C-alpha positions as CSV (number, residue, x, y, z in Angstrom):
1,M,25.4,-13.8,11.3
2,K,21.8,-14.1,10.6
3,N,19.4,-11.4,9.6
4,K,15.8,-12.4,10.0
5,R,14.3,-11.3,6.7
6,H,11.4,-13.3,5.4
7,P,10.4,-12.3,1.8
8,F,7.4,-13.9,0.1
9,A,8.3,-17.4,-0.9
10,S,6.6,-17.0,-4.3
11,V,3.9,-15.0,-6.1
12,R,1.4,-17.5,-4.7
13,L,-1.4,-15.6,-3.0
14,F,-1.3,-17.9,0.1
15,L,0.5,-16.3,3.0
16,V,0.8,-19.2,5.5
17,L,4.6,-19.4,5.1
18,L,4.8,-15.9,6.6
19,F,3.4,-17.3,9.9
20,L,5.7,-20.3,10.0
21,A,8.7,-18.2,9.2
22,V,8.4,-16.0,12.3
23,L,7.3,-18.5,14.9
24,P,10.7,-18.5,16.6
25,G,10.7,-14.7,16.9
26,Y,9.3,-14.6,20.4
27,S,10.5,-11.6,22.5
28,A,10.3,-11.0,26.2
29,A,9.0,-7.5,25.6
30,S,5.3,-7.0,25.0
31,V,4.5,-7.8,21.4
32,F,2.3,-4.7,21.4
33,D,5.3,-2.5,21.9
34,M,6.9,-3.8,18.7
35,P,5.2,-1.4,16.2
36,G,6.8,1.5,18.1
37,R,10.2,-0.2,17.9
38,S,10.1,-1.4,14.4
39,I,11.9,1.5,12.7
40,R,14.8,1.2,15.1
41,H,14.9,-2.5,14.8
42,L,15.2,-2.3,11.0
43,Q,17.8,0.5,11.3
44,L,19.9,-1.7,13.6
45,L,19.7,-4.6,11.2
46,A,20.9,-2.4,8.3
47,L,23.7,-1.0,10.5
48,M,24.7,-4.5,11.5
49,D,24.7,-5.7,7.9
50,A,26.8,-2.7,6.7
51,A,29.3,-3.1,9.6
52,H,29.6,-6.9,8.8
53,E,30.2,-6.1,5.2
54,K,33.0,-3.6,6.1
55,K,34.5,-6.0,8.7
56,D,33.8,-3.4,11.3
57,Y,33.0,-5.9,14.0
58,A,33.1,-3.4,16.9
59,T,30.2,-1.5,15.3
60,M,28.4,-4.8,14.6
61,E,28.8,-5.7,18.3
62,A,27.4,-2.3,19.3
63,A,24.4,-2.6,17.0
64,S,23.7,-6.1,18.3
65,R,24.0,-5.0,21.9
66,E,21.5,-2.2,21.3
67,G,19.2,-4.8,19.6
68,V,19.4,-6.9,22.7
69,E,18.4,-3.9,24.8
70,L,15.7,-3.0,22.4
71,G,14.0,-6.4,23.1
72,T,12.5,-6.8,19.7
73,S,13.9,-10.2,18.7
74,D,16.0,-11.5,21.6
75,E,17.3,-14.8,20.1
76,L,18.2,-13.0,16.8
77,W,20.1,-10.2,18.5
78,A,21.8,-12.6,21.0
79,Y,23.0,-14.8,18.1
80,N,24.3,-11.8,16.1
81,L,26.1,-10.5,19.2
82,A,27.7,-14.0,19.5
83,C,28.9,-13.6,15.9
84,A,30.3,-10.1,16.4
85,L,32.2,-11.2,19.5
86,A,33.5,-14.4,17.8
87,L,34.8,-12.3,14.9
88,Q,36.8,-10.2,17.4
89,G,38.2,-13.2,19.1
90,K,36.2,-12.7,22.3
91,T,35.4,-16.4,22.6
92,R,34.2,-16.5,26.2
93,E,31.8,-13.6,25.7
94,A,30.7,-15.1,22.4
95,L,29.9,-18.5,23.9
96,A,27.9,-16.8,26.6
97,A,25.9,-14.9,24.0
98,L,25.4,-18.1,22.0
99,D,24.1,-19.8,25.2
100,R,21.5,-17.0,25.5
101,A,20.5,-17.2,21.9
102,I,19.9,-21.0,22.1
103,G,18.0,-20.6,25.4
104,L,15.8,-18.0,23.8
105,G,15.0,-20.2,20.8
106,F,17.7,-19.9,18.1
107,L,17.7,-23.6,17.1
108,D,18.9,-23.5,13.5
109,T,21.6,-26.2,14.0
110,E,22.6,-26.3,10.3
111,H,23.3,-22.5,10.4
112,L,25.2,-22.8,13.6
113,A,27.4,-25.6,12.2
114,Q,28.2,-23.7,9.0
115,D,28.2,-20.0,9.8
116,P,31.7,-18.7,9.1
117,D,31.3,-16.0,11.7
118,L,31.5,-18.7,14.4
119,A,34.7,-20.2,13.1
120,A,36.6,-19.0,16.1
121,L,34.3,-21.0,18.4
122,R,34.3,-24.4,16.7
123,G,37.6,-25.4,18.2
124,T,36.6,-24.4,21.7
125,P,35.4,-27.0,24.3
126,G,31.7,-27.2,24.5
127,F,30.7,-25.9,21.0
128,Q,29.6,-29.4,19.9
129,E,27.6,-29.8,23.2
130,R,25.8,-26.5,22.3
131,L,24.9,-27.9,18.9
132,V,23.5,-31.0,20.5
133,R,21.5,-29.0,23.0
134,A,20.0,-26.9,20.2
135,A,19.1,-30.0,18.3
136,E,17.4,-31.5,21.3
137,L,15.4,-28.4,22.0
138,R,14.4,-28.2,18.3
139,A,13.1,-31.8,18.4
140,A,11.2,-31.3,21.6
141,P,7.5,-30.9,21.0
142,N,6.3,-27.3,21.6
143,A,9.6,-26.3,23.0
144,F,9.1,-22.7,22.1
145,T,5.8,-22.4,20.2
146,N,3.9,-23.2,23.3
147,R,4.5,-19.7,24.4
148,L,1.8,-18.9,21.9
149,V,-1.7,-20.3,22.5
150,A,-4.4,-20.2,19.9
151,L,-7.4,-18.8,21.7
152,R,-11.0,-20.0,21.4
153,P,-14.0,-17.8,21.4
154,D,-16.1,-17.7,24.6
155,A,-19.8,-18.4,24.9
156,A,-20.6,-15.0,23.3
157,Q,-18.4,-16.0,20.3
158,T,-15.8,-13.4,21.2
159,V,-12.2,-14.4,20.8
160,L,-9.5,-12.1,22.3
161,Q,-6.3,-10.9,20.7
162,T,-3.7,-10.9,23.4
163,S,0.0,-11.1,23.8
164,S,-0.4,-14.9,24.4
165,N,-1.6,-15.5,20.8
166,T,0.0,-12.7,18.8
167,L,3.3,-12.2,17.1
168,W,4.8,-9.1,15.4
169,S,6.5,-9.3,11.9
170,F,9.0,-6.5,11.5
171,Q,9.5,-7.2,7.8
172,M,5.7,-7.0,7.1
173,G,4.9,-4.4,9.7
174,L,1.8,-6.2,11.1
175,F,0.7,-8.6,13.8
176,Q,0.0,-12.3,13.3
177,A,-2.5,-14.0,15.7
178,F,-3.7,-17.6,16.2
179,V,-7.3,-18.5,16.7
180,E,-9.1,-21.8,17.1
181,P,-12.5,-21.6,15.5
182,P,-15.3,-23.5,17.3
183,P,-17.5,-26.1,15.6
184,T,-20.8,-25.0,14.2
185,S,-23.9,-25.6,16.2
186,P,-26.4,-27.3,13.8
187,A,-29.3,-26.2,15.8
188,A,-28.4,-22.5,15.6
189,L,-30.8,-20.3,13.6
190,Y,-29.5,-18.0,10.9
191,R,-31.1,-14.6,11.1
192,G,-29.0,-12.5,8.7
193,P,-29.9,-11.0,5.2
194,E,-31.8,-13.3,2.9
195,A,-32.6,-15.6,5.8
196,P,-35.2,-17.9,4.0
197,A,-32.8,-18.8,1.2
198,V,-29.7,-19.1,3.3
199,S,-31.4,-21.1,6.0
200,A,-32.7,-23.6,3.4
201,W,-29.2,-24.0,2.0
202,L,-27.8,-24.5,5.5
203,S,-30.5,-27.1,6.2
204,E,-29.6,-29.1,3.1
205,G,-25.9,-28.8,3.7
206,T,-25.0,-26.8,0.6
207,A,-24.0,-23.6,2.5
208,A,-20.8,-23.3,4.5
209,G,-22.3,-21.3,7.3
210,A,-20.4,-18.6,9.2
211,A,-18.2,-21.0,11.2
212,G,-14.5,-20.2,10.9
213,V,-15.1,-16.6,9.8
214,L,-14.0,-13.7,12.1
215,Y,-15.8,-10.4,12.4
216,V,-13.5,-7.4,13.3
217,N,-14.8,-4.0,14.4
218,R,-12.0,-1.5,14.5
219,D,-14.3,1.4,15.4
220,N,-14.1,1.2,19.2
221,D,-16.9,-1.3,19.0
222,T,-19.3,1.4,17.6
223,Q,-22.3,-0.1,15.9
224,P,-21.0,-3.7,16.0
225,L,-22.5,-6.5,13.9
226,D,-24.8,-8.9,15.9
227,V,-22.8,-12.1,15.5
228,A,-25.6,-14.1,17.0
229,R,-27.5,-13.7,13.7
230,Y,-24.7,-15.6,12.0
231,P,-24.2,-18.9,13.8
232,G,-20.6,-19.7,14.1
233,L,-19.3,-16.2,13.3
234,M,-16.6,-15.2,15.7
235,R,-16.2,-11.7,17.0
236,L,-12.7,-10.2,17.7
237,G,-12.1,-8.6,21.1
238,Y,-9.0,-6.8,22.2
239,A,-6.9,-7.3,25.4
240,R,-6.5,-4.2,27.5
241,E,-2.8,-3.9,26.7
242,M,-3.7,-3.6,23.0
243,A,-6.5,-1.1,23.5
244,D,-4.4,1.0,25.8
245,R,-2.0,1.5,22.9
246,Q,-4.9,2.3,20.5
247,L,-4.0,-0.7,18.4
248,N,-7.7,-1.8,18.3
249,I,-8.9,1.1,16.1
250,G,-8.4,2.3,12.5
251,L,-7.0,0.3,9.7
252,P,-6.4,-3.5,10.3
253,N,-3.0,-4.6,11.6
254,T,-3.3,-8.4,12.1
255,L,-3.4,-11.6,10.0
256,F,-5.2,-14.5,11.7
257,A,-4.3,-18.1,11.4
258,T,-5.5,-21.5,12.6
259,P,-3.5,-23.1,15.5
260,D,-1.2,-25.0,13.2
261,G,-0.5,-22.0,11.1
262,E,-1.6,-23.8,7.9
263,L,-4.6,-21.7,7.0
264,L,-5.5,-18.0,7.3
265,I,-8.8,-17.3,8.9
266,P,-11.3,-15.3,6.8
267,V,-12.0,-11.9,8.2
268,I,-14.7,-9.3,7.4
269,G,-14.4,-6.0,9.2
270,H,-15.0,-2.2,9.2
271,S,-14.0,1.1,10.6
272,S,-15.7,4.5,10.3
273,M,-12.8,6.5,11.5
274,G,-11.1,9.3,9.6
275,Y,-9.4,12.6,9.8
276,L,-12.2,15.1,9.7
277,N,-10.9,18.1,11.7
278,S,-7.6,18.9,10.0
279,P,-6.3,20.8,7.0
280,Y,-5.2,17.4,5.8
281,W,-8.7,15.9,6.3
282,R,-9.4,12.6,4.6
283,S,-11.3,9.3,5.0
284,Q,-9.4,6.1,5.7
285,P,-9.7,4.8,2.1
286,R,-8.3,8.1,0.7
287,A,-5.5,8.0,3.3
288,V,-4.6,4.4,2.1
289,C,-4.5,5.4,-1.5
290,G,-2.1,8.2,-0.7
291,D,0.3,6.1,1.3
292,P,2.3,3.4,-0.6
293,R,3.1,1.5,2.6
294,Q,-0.5,1.3,3.6
295,T,-1.5,0.3,0.0
296,T,0.9,-2.6,0.2
297,L,-0.4,-3.7,3.6
298,Q,-3.9,-3.6,2.4
299,S,-3.0,-5.9,-0.5
300,V,-1.6,-8.4,2.1
301,F,-4.9,-8.3,3.9
302,L,-7.0,-8.9,0.8
303,L,-4.9,-11.8,-0.3
304,G,-4.7,-13.0,3.3
305,S,-8.6,-13.6,3.3
306,Q,-9.6,-10.2,4.8
307,L,-12.0,-7.7,3.4
308,F,-12.7,-4.4,5.2
309,F,-15.3,-1.7,4.5
310,Y,-14.9,2.1,5.1
311,P,-17.1,5.1,4.6
312,T,-15.8,7.9,2.4
313,Y,-17.4,10.8,4.1
314,G,-16.8,13.8,1.7
315,D,-14.1,12.1,-0.4
316,Y,-16.7,10.7,-2.8
317,D,-19.7,12.9,-3.0
318,L,-21.8,14.2,-5.9
319,R,-21.3,17.8,-4.6
320,T,-17.5,17.7,-3.8
321,G,-16.6,15.1,-6.4
322,D,-14.3,12.1,-6.5
323,L,-11.2,13.0,-4.5
324,F,-9.4,9.6,-4.5
325,P,-5.9,9.6,-6.1
326,A,-6.3,6.0,-7.1
327,N,-8.8,3.1,-7.5
328,V,-7.8,0.0,-5.7
329,P,-9.4,-3.4,-5.1
330,Y,-8.0,-4.0,-1.6
331,F,-11.0,-2.9,0.4
332,M,-14.5,-1.5,-0.2
333,A,-15.0,2.2,0.2
334,V,-18.7,3.0,0.7
335,A,-20.0,6.5,-0.2
336,G,-21.5,8.2,2.8
337,P,-20.9,9.2,6.4
338,L,-20.4,7.3,9.6
339,N,-21.7,3.7,9.5
340,A,-22.5,3.9,5.8
341,E,-20.6,0.7,5.4
342,R,-22.8,-1.4,7.7
343,P,-25.1,-2.8,5.1
344,F,-22.1,-4.0,3.1
345,V,-20.6,-5.8,6.1
346,E,-23.9,-7.6,6.7
347,A,-24.1,-8.5,3.1
348,A,-20.5,-9.9,3.2
349,A,-21.4,-12.1,6.2
350,A,-24.4,-13.4,4.4
351,A,-22.5,-14.2,1.2
352,L,-19.7,-16.0,3.1
353,T,-22.4,-18.0,4.9
354,A,-24.1,-18.9,1.7
355,M,-21.0,-20.2,-0.1
356,R,-20.7,-23.9,-0.7
357,P,-18.3,-25.5,1.9
358,D,-15.9,-27.0,-0.6
359,T,-15.9,-23.8,-2.7
360,R,-15.1,-21.5,0.2
361,A,-12.4,-23.9,1.5
362,A,-10.7,-24.0,-2.0
363,L,-10.9,-20.2,-2.3
364,A,-9.4,-19.7,1.2
365,R,-6.6,-22.2,0.5
366,N,-5.5,-20.2,-2.5
367,G,-5.9,-16.7,-1.2
368,L,-8.8,-16.0,-3.6
369,L,-11.7,-15.8,-1.1
370,M,-11.9,-12.0,-0.8
371,P,-11.0,-11.2,-4.4
372,T,-13.9,-13.5,-5.4
373,L,-16.2,-11.8,-2.8
374,Q,-15.1,-8.4,-4.3
375,M,-16.1,-9.7,-7.7
376,F,-19.5,-10.7,-6.4
377,F,-20.1,-7.2,-4.9
378,R,-19.2,-5.6,-8.2
379,A,-21.2,-7.9,-10.5
380,S,-24.3,-7.9,-8.3
381,Q,-24.8,-4.2,-8.3
382,R,-28.1,-2.8,-9.6
383,T,-26.1,-0.7,-12.1
384,V,-24.8,-3.9,-13.7
385,Q,-27.7,-5.1,-15.8
386,K,-26.0,-7.2,-18.4
387,R,-22.7,-9.1,-18.8
388,E,-21.0,-6.3,-20.8
389,D,-21.7,-3.8,-18.0
390,Y,-19.0,-5.5,-15.9
391,L,-16.4,-4.3,-18.3
392,T,-17.4,-0.6,-17.6
393,G,-17.0,1.8,-14.8
394,L,-20.5,1.1,-13.7
395,A,-19.2,-2.0,-11.9
396,H,-16.0,-0.6,-10.5
397,P,-16.5,2.8,-8.8
398,P,-13.9,4.0,-6.3
399,A,-16.7,4.1,-3.8
400,F,-19.9,1.9,-3.7
401,Q,-23.4,3.2,-3.2
402,A,-25.8,1.5,-0.8
403,A,-28.6,2.2,-3.2
404,N,-26.9,-0.1,-5.7
405,L,-26.4,-3.0,-3.3
406,D,-28.5,-6.0,-4.3
407,V,-28.1,-8.5,-1.4
408,A,-30.3,-11.2,-2.9
409,R,-28.3,-11.2,-6.1
410,L,-25.0,-11.2,-4.2
411,V,-26.0,-14.1,-2.0
412,R,-27.2,-16.1,-4.9
413,M,-24.0,-15.6,-6.8
414,A,-22.0,-16.7,-3.8
415,H,-24.0,-19.9,-3.4
416,D,-24.0,-20.8,-7.1
417,L,-20.1,-20.7,-7.3
418,T,-18.5,-24.1,-7.6
419,T,-15.0,-25.2,-7.4
420,N,-15.0,-25.5,-11.2
421,D,-15.8,-21.8,-11.5
422,I,-13.2,-20.2,-9.3
423,P,-12.2,-16.8,-10.8
424,P,-8.5,-15.9,-11.1
425,V,-6.7,-12.6,-10.2
426,V,-4.5,-10.6,-12.5
427,L,-1.1,-9.6,-11.1
428,L,0.4,-6.4,-12.4
429,S,4.0,-5.1,-12.6
430,V,5.5,-2.1,-14.3
431,Q,8.3,-3.0,-16.7
432,S,9.1,0.5,-18.0
433,E,7.6,3.9,-18.1
434,T,8.0,7.5,-19.2
435,Q,10.4,9.2,-16.8
436,M,9.9,12.8,-15.6
437,I,12.8,14.7,-14.0
438,P,12.1,16.7,-10.9
439,D,12.9,20.5,-10.9
440,R,13.0,20.3,-14.7
441,D,9.8,18.5,-15.9
442,F,7.9,19.3,-12.7
443,F,8.3,21.2,-9.4
444,D,7.1,19.7,-6.1
445,I,8.4,18.2,-2.9
446,L,7.5,14.7,-4.1
447,R,10.3,13.7,-6.4
448,S,8.5,11.1,-8.5
449,E,5.2,10.5,-10.4
450,R,5.0,7.1,-8.9
451,Q,2.2,6.9,-6.3
452,F,2.5,3.2,-5.7
453,D,3.2,-0.1,-7.4
454,S,1.4,-3.0,-5.8
455,T,0.3,-6.5,-6.7
456,L,-3.1,-5.7,-8.0
457,A,-3.0,-1.9,-8.5
458,V,-0.6,0.7,-10.0
459,A,-1.0,4.4,-9.6
460,R,0.7,7.5,-11.1
461,V,0.3,11.2,-10.6
462,F,0.7,13.5,-13.6
463,R,3.2,16.0,-12.4
464,G,5.5,16.5,-15.4
465,A,4.6,18.9,-18.2
466,A,4.6,16.3,-21.0
467,R,1.2,15.6,-22.5
468,T,1.4,11.8,-22.4
469,R,2.7,9.0,-20.2
470,T,3.4,5.4,-21.4
471,L,3.7,2.5,-19.0
472,E,4.6,-1.0,-20.1
473,I,2.7,-3.3,-17.9
474,R,3.1,-7.1,-17.4
475,A,-0.2,-8.8,-16.5
476,L,0.0,-12.3,-15.3
477,C,-2.9,-14.7,-14.7
478,K,-2.7,-18.2,-13.4
479,Y,-5.3,-19.4,-16.0
480,T,-3.4,-19.4,-19.2
481,H,-6.7,-19.8,-21.2
482,A,-8.2,-16.6,-19.7
483,Q,-8.8,-13.6,-21.9
484,L,-7.5,-10.4,-20.5
485,H,-9.7,-7.3,-21.0
486,W,-7.9,-3.9,-20.8
487,V,-10.8,-1.5,-20.4
488,V,-11.2,2.2,-19.7
489,L,-13.3,2.4,-16.6
490,Q,-13.3,6.2,-16.4
491,G,-11.6,8.7,-18.7
492,D,-11.7,9.8,-22.3
493,P,-11.1,6.8,-24.5
494,S,-9.7,9.0,-27.3
495,K,-6.9,10.0,-24.9
496,I,-6.0,6.5,-23.9
497,S,-4.4,3.8,-26.1
498,F,-3.3,0.2,-25.7
499,A,-0.5,-1.4,-27.7
500,P,0.0,-5.1,-27.0
501,C,3.5,-6.6,-27.4
502,A,3.7,-8.7,-30.6
503,T,6.0,-11.3,-29.1
504,N,4.7,-11.4,-25.5
505,S,1.0,-11.5,-24.8
506,S,1.5,-10.6,-21.1
507,L,2.9,-7.2,-22.0
508,M,0.8,-4.1,-22.8
509,K,1.9,-0.5,-23.4
510,V,-0.7,1.9,-22.0
511,T,-0.5,5.5,-23.1
512,V,-2.6,8.2,-21.4
513,A,-2.8,11.8,-22.3
514,H,-3.4,14.7,-19.9
515,H,-7.0,15.0,-18.7
516,E,-8.7,18.1,-17.2
517,P,-11.4,17.4,-14.5
518,F,-14.3,15.6,-16.1
519,P,-17.7,14.1,-15.2
520,T,-18.0,10.4,-15.1
521,P,-21.1,8.2,-14.6
522,A,-21.9,7.3,-10.9
523,G,-24.9,5.1,-11.7
524,N,-28.6,5.8,-11.5
525,G,-28.4,8.5,-14.1
526,Q,-26.0,10.6,-12.0
527,S,-22.4,11.7,-12.6
528,I,-19.6,12.8,-10.4
529,M,-16.6,15.1,-11.2
530,T,-13.2,13.4,-11.1
531,A,-9.6,14.1,-12.1
532,R,-8.5,10.5,-12.4
533,V,-8.3,7.9,-15.2
534,D,-9.0,4.3,-14.2
535,I,-8.0,1.4,-16.3
536,G,-9.2,-2.1,-15.4
537,V,-7.4,-5.4,-16.3
538,I,-10.0,-8.2,-16.0
539,A,-9.6,-11.8,-16.7
540,E,-12.5,-13.7,-18.4
541,T,-12.9,-17.5,-18.3
542,P,-15.8,-19.6,-19.5
543,A,-17.2,-19.3,-16.0
544,G,-17.1,-15.6,-15.7
545,F,-14.9,-12.5,-14.8
546,S,-12.3,-11.8,-12.2
547,M,-12.1,-8.9,-9.9
548,P,-10.3,-6.1,-11.7
549,S,-6.7,-5.0,-11.2
550,F,-6.3,-1.3,-11.6
551,I,-4.0,1.2,-13.3
552,S,-4.8,4.8,-12.2
553,F,-3.6,8.2,-13.4
554,C,-4.3,11.2,-11.1
555,F,-4.3,14.7,-12.6
556,L,-3.7,17.7,-10.3
557,S,-6.4,20.3,-10.2
558,N,-4.3,23.1,-8.7
559,E,-3.1,24.1,-12.2
560,R,-4.4,24.9,-15.6
561,R,-2.5,23.5,-18.7
562,V,-2.5,24.5,-22.4
563,Y,-1.1,22.2,-25.0
564,A,-0.5,22.9,-28.7
565,G,-2.1,20.7,-31.3
566,D,1.1,18.8,-31.7
567,G,1.2,18.0,-28.0
568,R,3.8,20.5,-26.9
569,I,3.2,22.2,-23.6
570,L,2.5,25.9,-24.0
571,S,1.8,27.0,-20.4
572,I,0.9,25.9,-16.9
573,D,-0.9,28.4,-14.7
574,Y,-0.7,27.5,-11.1
575,T,-2.6,30.6,-10.0
576,R,-5.9,29.6,-11.7
577,P,-6.8,26.1,-10.4
578,Q,-9.3,24.1,-12.4
579,A,-11.1,22.6,-9.4
580,G,-11.9,23.6,-5.8
581,Y,-9.7,21.0,-4.0
582,T,-6.3,19.3,-4.5
583,D,-5.0,17.0,-1.8
584,P,-2.2,19.0,-0.1
585,L,-0.3,15.8,0.4
586,M,-0.3,15.2,-3.3
587,S,0.8,18.6,-4.4
588,Y,1.5,22.0,-3.0
589,T,0.0,25.2,-4.3
590,R,2.3,27.8,-5.9
591,N,1.9,31.4,-7.2
592,W,3.3,31.5,-10.7
593,K,2.6,30.8,-14.3
594,D,5.1,29.1,-16.7
595,T,5.0,29.9,-20.4
596,Y,7.1,27.6,-22.5
597,Q,9.3,28.7,-25.4
598,Y,10.6,26.8,-28.4
599,D,13.1,27.4,-31.2
600,A,12.3,27.2,-35.0
601,Q,12.7,23.5,-35.0
602,G,10.1,23.0,-32.1
603,R,12.8,22.2,-29.5
604,L,12.1,23.4,-26.0
605,T,14.5,26.3,-25.1
606,G,13.1,27.1,-21.7
607,W,10.2,29.0,-20.1
608,R,9.2,32.3,-18.7
609,R,7.9,32.4,-15.1
610,A,5.5,35.2,-14.1
611,R,4.5,36.2,-10.6
612,G,2.2,39.1,-11.0
613,R,4.4,41.7,-12.9
614,D,7.7,40.0,-12.0
615,T,9.2,37.5,-14.5
616,E,12.1,35.1,-14.6
617,E,13.6,33.2,-17.5
618,F,14.6,29.5,-17.2
619,T,16.6,27.2,-19.5
620,S,15.2,23.9,-20.6
621,Y,17.2,22.3,-17.9
622,G,15.3,24.2,-15.2
623,H,18.1,26.7,-14.4
624,R,17.3,30.3,-13.7
625,I,19.0,32.6,-16.2
626,V,21.2,35.4,-14.8
627,A,23.1,36.4,-17.9
628,T,22.6,36.1,-21.7
629,D,24.6,36.7,-24.9
630,A,23.6,39.0,-27.7
631,S,21.2,36.4,-29.1
632,G,19.4,36.2,-25.8
633,R,20.8,32.8,-25.0
634,A,21.8,31.9,-21.4
635,T,25.5,32.2,-20.6
636,R,25.2,31.9,-16.9
637,A,22.3,30.4,-14.8
638,H,21.6,29.4,-11.2
639,V,20.5,26.0,-10.0
640,V,17.2,26.4,-8.1
641,R,15.3,24.0,-5.8
642,Y,11.8,24.0,-4.4
643,L,10.8,23.8,-0.8
644,P,7.6,24.1,1.2
645,R,6.9,27.5,2.8
646,K,4.9,28.0,5.9
647,I,1.9,30.1,5.7
648,R,0.6,31.7,8.9
649,V,-3.1,32.3,9.1
650,D,-2.9,34.2,12.4
651,E,-0.7,34.3,15.5
652,T,-1.6,30.8,16.6
653,N,-2.6,28.9,13.4
654,E,-0.7,28.0,10.3
655,G,-2.4,27.2,7.0
656,L,-1.4,24.8,4.4
657,P,2.1,25.4,3.0
658,D,2.8,26.5,-0.5
659,L,5.8,25.8,-2.8
660,A,8.7,28.3,-2.8
661,E,11.5,28.6,-5.2
662,M,15.0,28.8,-3.6
663,D,18.1,30.1,-5.3
664,D,21.4,29.0,-3.5
665,N,23.5,31.1,-5.9
666,L,25.0,27.9,-7.4
667,E,26.1,29.2,-10.9
668,V,26.6,27.1,-14.0
669,T,27.7,28.3,-17.4
670,Y,26.2,27.2,-20.8
671,R,27.8,26.3,-24.0
672,Y,26.3,26.1,-27.5
673,A,27.2,24.0,-30.5
674,S,26.5,26.7,-33.1
675,D,24.8,30.0,-33.6
676,R,21.6,28.1,-34.4
677,D,21.7,26.2,-31.1
678,F,19.2,27.9,-28.7
679,V,19.0,25.0,-26.2
680,G,22.6,24.7,-25.2
681,T,24.3,22.4,-22.7
682,P,25.1,23.3,-19.1
683,D,28.7,22.8,-18.1
684,L,28.3,21.4,-14.6
685,A,32.0,21.4,-14.1
686,T,31.8,25.2,-13.8
687,L,29.5,25.2,-10.8
688,T,30.4,28.0,-8.5
689,Q,29.0,29.5,-5.3
690,D,29.7,33.1,-4.4
691,F,28.4,33.0,-0.9
692,Q,27.0,30.6,1.7
693,P,23.5,29.6,0.8
694,P,20.7,30.5,3.3
695,V,19.8,27.9,5.8
696,T,17.0,25.7,4.7
697,P,13.7,26.6,6.4
698,D,13.0,24.4,9.4
699,F,10.0,22.7,7.9
700,Q,9.0,19.1,7.4
701,P,6.2,18.4,5.0
702,P,3.5,16.4,6.9
703,A,3.6,12.7,6.5
704,I,0.6,10.9,5.2
705,P,-1.0,10.0,8.4
706,D,-1.4,6.5,9.7
707,V,-5.1,5.9,9.8
708,S,-5.7,5.8,13.5
709,P,-7.1,8.6,15.7
């Protein structure tokens, strides 16, 4: 059996191996149908794996046959069908399936010769001949990869993405396309930003030019960049079959490589789309920050030499505030409405053109091109007047202001960078953290405080009642001599502390206390309201700084908390929100206030929940009390859970759901160690249920949308 899963070969930032790993995965079905079939493909792989583990070869055969019909990876499914049949002793059918697998491109002769699943076939006539045929096909030049043709741009510098040059990676969930960049025309005239300086560098040969860079418009070609102003800059076009499936708009979905697959092609792009006419309205960058899968994909694009620019619309506005749940370095969000990002796209094209040829090539080889360009954008802002400013929030807002864009400074920085000055990146991973228990420490549909963990950004949402959270973070930098700066970019420094590990310099404990919404500088003497703490981890070398990696803590504004001086939670009032807007995909509203209760030793004994004049009592385990003893301690309590409840605005429209408490009449008894014990311990062995619980309401919380119209 073979399950085509291709994990990252290492923590290297270069992604070429991902292209090489999937080259044999050609399918007869249209490659542009694959995104819609991905979920079922992966489900079948899991089903096949589980059936193989249980020696349920009939189920393995059924899963493989459905995979063949699905048409997602013909040679893979044909091979696994051969294995399932061989394991059942169906040798004739197994050999026929193996013939099909080899004919479709399954040419791993070493695996064929050793796979124990094919043991029943090795003694049959013709098995050795099949190995020889697979070896011959494997040795033949372009036996299967010639089905993919790296396309060149036309006279207008447009290169198409079609089924003839595109693959789909099920494991990564994105396309991979092959493009052949044209040579630069030395007579072409550069007419982009900072033309006099850039043209002079091009003339003297110290600038790389735009050759080999691809411009991508994922906005239905609205307000496209004039690639003729940047000689050699390619422009991506989309085949009709791709546009018909709306795969040409919204967030990026493709990595691009040179014909031999050895290098990823640098990409700059943009999209002004968003969800603007929905109760779940959001810009594309806010949608990404709220979706762990999209955040991971965006990290792949950044480290795969792509940088995209998106407007924020109302998600970052001095009037409405900063609505982002996290700060990430994977794209550039630009404050403003439709096409606000255009000046930044033009500046990016100019900076890439101005880079020295050897410097840009070295950055691209190591996956550092776009992190370095990100650093240039941040360091060149008008708000960054001195070196120390780079270690503050002035350099690293969640959304950039066009008024602070200094193109001349940006282009000069790009040109001045040499191969001796290449900045590193800082890789983050969470080693341990404060754990909050749902339905006890917090109440919501989302069952964790983890927003996402990604290579260069970590995000958490304060849902639990505890005042502080501690994360132990491992920060790794390739340059061992680099100094790591852990800096508060926004937030109250008195509520944030750093504790380095005495025995391991790569480990840092970060502790953050609860924040209420607060103003934070937005540059040019202005401030913006936010409910998020941002911490940057920045590497400094003798040559300069790296792009920051981020740790974000988002605080929910649909509640009002009161803590005692010693840090104990006293109350959380969900009926008096502190701010006007909380993302409904981050937390549901609710209509109660919890007041917490403690014994004489300061131990939490439970809380009282008030809805208007109605009150309920809960134990410290989150169980609703239904009977007490003479001391007021719970003797019997019910397990409760929390579900979204539909709210109907009128006969045809439903508003945003709120959170409802549901009691299924599951009863548990409590035991106490002594008369002084007011906390108690639930005896879960006594769980009883007097009657059938009500049917769960037919409601599914809305998924965070894919950012496409």
